[in-house]
N, C-alpha and C positions, 0 to 999 in steps of 0.2 A: 094042220099046219105044224111046221117043224119049228121048235124053239130055237134051234141053232141058226136056222135061216133068218128068223126074225131078229136075233141078236146081231147077226152079221149085217143085215139090212140097216138096222138101227145104227150099228157101228159105222157103216159106210155113210149114212146120212149125217151122223154126228161129225165125221171127218170132213165131209163136204161143207157142213155148216161152219166148222172151225176154219176151213180154208177160206170160205166166203167172208167170214167175219174178219179174218186176218188180212185178207186182200183188200176189202172195200170198207169195212167199218172200223177196224182197230186203228188204222192210221189217223183218220179224222178225229176219232175220240181221243187218242193220245195227244194229238196236236192241240185240240181244244183244252184238254186238261193242262198241258204245258203252258198254253197261253193264259189260262185262268190262274195257274200257279204264279206265272210271271206277273200278271196284273195284281194279284194279291200281294206278292213280294214288293212290287213297285209302290203299291198303296201303303204298305207298312213302312217302307223306306221314306216315302213322302211324308207320312205322319211323323216319323222320327225327326226328319229334317225340319218339318214345321214346328215341332215341339222345341227343337234346338234353336231355331230362328226366333221363336217366341221368347225363349229365355234370354237370348242375346238382345232382342229388342227391349225386353224389360230392363236388362242391365244398362243398355244405352239410354233408355228413358230415365232411369234413376240417376245416371251420371249427368245427363243433360239438365235434369231438374236441380241437381246439386250445384252444377256449374252456374245455372241461371240464378240460383239463390245467392251464390257468392258474388256474381256480377251485380245483382240487385243491391246487396249489402254494400258493395263497393261504390255503386252509383249514389246510394243514400248517404254514405260517408262523404263523398265528394260534394254532394248537394249541401249537406250540413256545413262542411268546411267553407264552401262558397258563400253560404248565407251568413256565417259569422264574419267572413271577410267583408261582405257588403255592409253588415251592421257596423263593423269597425271603421270602414271607409266613410260611412254616413256620419258616424260620431266625429271623425276627424274633420270632415267637411263642415259639420255644424259648429265644431269648436273654432275652426278657422273663421267661419262666417261671424260667429259671436265676437271673436277678437277683433275682426275688422269693424263690426258695428260699434264695439266699445271704443276702438281707436278713433272712429269717425265722430262719435259722441264727445270724446275728450277733446278732439280738435275743435269741434263746434263750441264746446264750453270755453276752451281757451280763447277762441275768437270773441265770444260774448264778453268774457272777462276783459279782454283787451279793449273792446269797444266801450265797456262800462268805465274802464280806467281813463280812456281818452275823453269820454263824456265828462267824467269827474274833473279831469285836468282842465278841460275847457271851462267848466263852471267855476272851478277855483280861480282860473286865470281871469274870468270875467269878474268874479268877486274881488280879486286882487286889483284889477283895473278900476273897478268901481271904488274900492277903498283908497286906491292911489289918487283917483280923481278927487275924492273928498279931501284927502290930505293936501293935494296940490292947490285946491281952492283955498285952503287955509294958509299954506306956505308957498312961497314963490320959487324955491330952489328945485327946479324940475330935474336937473341933471342928477342930483343926489337921489332923488326919489326914483328916477328911471333906472339907475343902477340897482337900487334896492328891489324894485319890481322885477327886474331881469334876473337877479339872483334868486328871488322867490320862485319865479317861473321855472328856472333851471332845477331847482330842488324838487319841484313837484314832478 
């Protein structure tokens, strides 16, 4: 066997193999590699986007938390203010009610004093009449004694 013929046969077989690979195998392999490269690039980009979105979400979450804390503090301040207003209003109402009760009690006391004075006047008048009756039984001048009793009654 001739070495040159073997090399030429191998060279022809190699060129046929290269042509076959280039024609039928190389295209699908390169398209699969490009597709895989694209998938990997898309996956890396999606990972970066996800990382960026995670950072944005963390920022938004901290902002919302801070805003919520401010709102809660504001609501607490308003509640404390309203509570103090309610307490002050209750104090005012209690003071007004107390003053009303005191005024009612004073009016009742004044009425009782007036009734007592009237009762005493009545008793004094009765005593005066009884005294006048005794005087009249002793003396006959009723007109003078009536004027005297009338002036005593008016003074009382």
